[in-house]
N, C-alpha and C positions, 0 to 999 in steps of 0.2 A: 785530860786525855781526849783527843779528837776521836769522834765516832765515824768520820768519813775521811777518805783520802784527800789530802790537800791539793793534789794534782791528778789528772786522769791517768798518768803514766806516760812513758816515752813513746814516740812514734816508731813505726817499723824501720825507719831510716836511721834511727839513732842507735849507737852501740849500747848494749845493756851490761850492767855490772855482772860479772861472771862469765861473759862471752870471751873466754881466753883461749879457745881452742883453735882459732884461726880458720875455722870452718863451721858449717851449720852443725849444731849439736845433734847427736843421735839419741832419740828417746824411744824406749820400748814401753808401750802402753799395755797394761794387763786389764782385760775386760772379759766378762762372761762368768766363768766359774760354775759351781754346782749349787749355789744357794737358791732360795726361793726368788731372789731378786736378779737372777741371771739376765732376763730380757732387758731390765732397766740398765744393768751394767753394760750390756752390749750397745744400747742406744747412747749411753753416756760416753763410752769409749769412741764411738764413731764421731760424735760431736766434738770431743776434745781433739781427736786426730785431725779433723778438718780444720779446726781453728789453728792448731800448731803449724800445719802445713802452709796455711795462708800467711803465717808469720815467718816462714823460711826455716822451719825446724824439720829435720828428717825423722819421720815417725814410722814405726811398725807396730801393729796391734796383735797381741797374742792372747789366746785363751789359756786357762789354767788346766793343763792336761799333761799327758806324758811327753808331749813334744816341747814343752816350755823350756825346761832346763837345757836340753841340747841346743835349742834356738838361741837362748841367751848366751850360752858359751860360744857359739859360732859368731853371733852378732857383736858381742862385747859392747853394748850400748853405753853411752856416757851417763845415762840416767834411766832408772825404771820408775814409772809412774803407775801405781795401782789404782785403776778406776773400777774397783771391785766393791760391790755393795753386799752386805750380809756377811754370814760366817766365812771364815778364812780370809776374806778381803779386808774386813775391818777388825777382826779379833787378834791381829798381830801375826798369825801363823805364816801367811805368804810373805809378809814383810821380813820375818825372821829368815826365810829361805833366801830372799833377795840379798840380805846382808851376809848370810853364810856364803853366798856366791861371790862375795867381794865386790858387789855392784852398789853404786850410789842409789839412794832411794829418795824420791820426792815425797814430801809430806811427813806425817807423824811416824815415828819409829814403832817397833813391835811392842815394847813394854807399855808405853803410854796408850797405844791403841787398845791393848787388852783392858786397861782401866776404863777408857772411854766407852768401850763396847758393852761393858756391864752397866746397865742403867742404874741399879741400886748403888754401885760403887761410885759412879760418876756423880750421882746426886749427893752422896755423902761428902765427896771431895769438894763439890761446889758449895755445899752448905758450910763446910769448914772455912772456905774462902770468903764467906760473908754473903753468899747469894741466898735468896729465898727459894725454896723448892717445896712443892706440895707434900704433906705428910703421906707416908706410904708404908706398906708392908710387902714382904716377899714370901711366896709360898711355893716350895718345891712340890711337884705333882705327887710324889710318893708320900710326903707328909700330909698333904691335903687329903689323900685317901685313907691313910692310917688313922688319922684323928677323927675322921667323919666329916664329910663335906658340909652337911647342914649346920653342924655346930660351929665350924670354922667360919662359914659365911655369915652366920648371925653375929659372931664376934666382930667381923670386919665392918658390917653395917653399923653396929653399936659404936665402934671406935671412930670410923672415918665419916659416917653419915652417908647420905646420897645427895647428888650423884657421885659416882666414882668412875675412874678410868682403869680398865684392865688391859694390860699389855704384856707381851713377852719381855722377860728381863734382859734379853739380848735380841736384836733384830732391828729392822728398819722398814721403810715404805708403808708403815701403818698395817702391816700384815699381822693378823691376830689381835688387833686393837679394838676395843669396844667401849663406848660411853654407856654406862648403866645408870638409868634413872629410877628403876623399880627393882626392889629386892628379888622379885620373881624372875627377873632377867639375868641375875648374877650367875646362876649355875651354867646357863648356856654360854655366857661370856668366858667363863673359866675353861670350859671344854674347848672352845674355839682357840683360846690363847694357848692351851697345852698342845694343840696340834702344831704349833710353831716353836715351842720352847718347853723344856721340862720344868721351868720355873716361871711363875707369874709375878708381875709387879702390879699391885693394886694401890692407886693413889687417889687422894681426894681431888675431885674435879674443881678446877678454878675457872670461873667465868671472866671473860674480858676479851681483849683483842689478841688474836693469835698471830704470832710474828716469827719470822726466821731471820736471824742476824748472822751474816757470814763474815769471816775474818780472813785476811790475807797477811802474809809476812813476806815482803820482798827484800828482806835483808836488813831492815832497820827497825824491826820489832812488829808485833801484830797490830793491825789496824782494822777496825770494823767498817764494813761496807754499809750503805744505807739499808735499814731493815725493810723486809718485804712483808706486807700485810696480807693475810689469807682470809678470804670470805667465801666459805663453802656453802653450796646449796645442798644441805644434808651433811652427813659425816665426811670428814676429810680423810677418806680411806684410800686404798691402793688405786681403785678405779678413778677416783676424783683427782688424784695426784698426777696420773700419767695419761689421762684422756681429756683433751681440751673440751671446755664447755661447762663443766660442773663446778669450777672454782673461779672466782674473780680475784686477781692479784693486784695489789697497789704497790708499785715500786717507783719511788720510795713510799713507805707507809704514810698514812694520813695522821701524823703525830705532830705534837708541838715540839719545838726545838729541844726543850729540856727533857722531853720523853725520848726523843731520838738519842740524846746524849746518854740517858740512863740505860737504854736498851743496848747501845753500842758498848758501853762500859761493862755491862753484864757479860756480853759475849766475849770481850777481850779477857775479862777475869776468868771465865770458864776455860778459854784457850790456854792462858798462862798457867792456871792452877793445875790443869790436867797434863801439862807438859806437851801440848800439841805443837806441831810445826807445819809451816807452809800455808795450809788452808784448813778451814773447818766451817761448820755451820751449826749454830746453836738454836734450838727450838724453845720459844719463850711464850709466856702469857703476860700481858700488861693488864692488871685488873682495874676496876673503877676507881680505886684509891691511888692509882699511879705506881703500885708496887710491881716490880718485874719478877716473875716466877720462872726459874730454870726448870725445864722439863728433861731435855736430853741433848747430847751433842753428837755430831757426825764427823768422823775423820776423813771420810770419802763421800762428800756430798754429791747428790745427783747432778748430772751435767746435761740432761736431756733438754728438749725444746720447751718443756713446761717446768723445769727444775728451778729452784729458788736461788742457788748460787749464781748462775748466769744472769738472772734477772737483777740481782743486787749489783753485780759488776757493771752491767750496762747502765743501771740507774746512777752509778758513780761516775759515769763517763768513760769507762774503759772500753776499748776494743778487745773482744775476748781473745783473739789471737795474740795481741800484744801482752795482755795480762798473763796468759798461760806461758808465753815465752819468757816473761819476766820471772815467773815462778821457777821455770827451768833454770834460768840464769842465776837466780838467788841460791838455788840448791847446789849448783855447780861451784858457786863461790864460797859456800859454807864449808867449814871444816868437816871432812868426812867422818862419819861415825859408824859403829858396828864392827863385826868381825871380818877379818880377811881370810881368804881360803888358805889352807895349809898346803 
């Protein structure tokens, strides 16, 4: 299984598979929404729209509000691309509405999105597919309080040891995520986590090289792009991710060929086993023994100027406009799925 594309992709002057409309495809980008990641989604949407327009695609950008459904009904786009991060954008709900409207959707459908959105479920599916993933427990906030926080936290430390990573069971952009090295810091980490989700996932921390492996499917099956290595000056938190200067990225990652192959294979396995479509980004740790550990997967990866998916695409030799247009073309060529309006 190849972990990188064999060719950078077609030039803008070449016809693309799926360009059967006889005109420029009309794409409605969904960006914004009401999640904690609204600002990131707006930035991602602008970047994708600019790239698509440079590739000759007709693009309109829409927020998720009361004007959305009338706008889509009036526009009747050939394709809807949700560039939405966080709840509703990645939990399948907006994707359900798109399909209920009888419109084509670029990317993963609603059912698989719901599975991927839940980190505990995604980790369980990935483990059943043969991937390594750090041992973890999940704690709903209500149960945490009812059983007694102190007793539960002592049991977590006894089971998982330290350090551990505390994160919301659903969510992205590292919001509510803490690396806990001392037991006394665990209560604060839990409180911060519960401010973003009613359920916390606590997993054993794995040391090693932090990597992001993106996957694209242009109609011939999922292929991994070169992995991106993340070297953060301090925690790789929300501020570090979206404000240049705190993180050094290596695209492609500084890995040996067999490590690149293993990381790419893990990302493709996650993409396939979770039933994802179009594009995805998987977060991984490569430990000192060469074992790849699955952390989580994103069905709507960030597309900002500091995001990992665009860096991986450019490391593979893609022009972003060409790649995004190819994703549009592949979605138009695929057999339509979902419900049709009555």
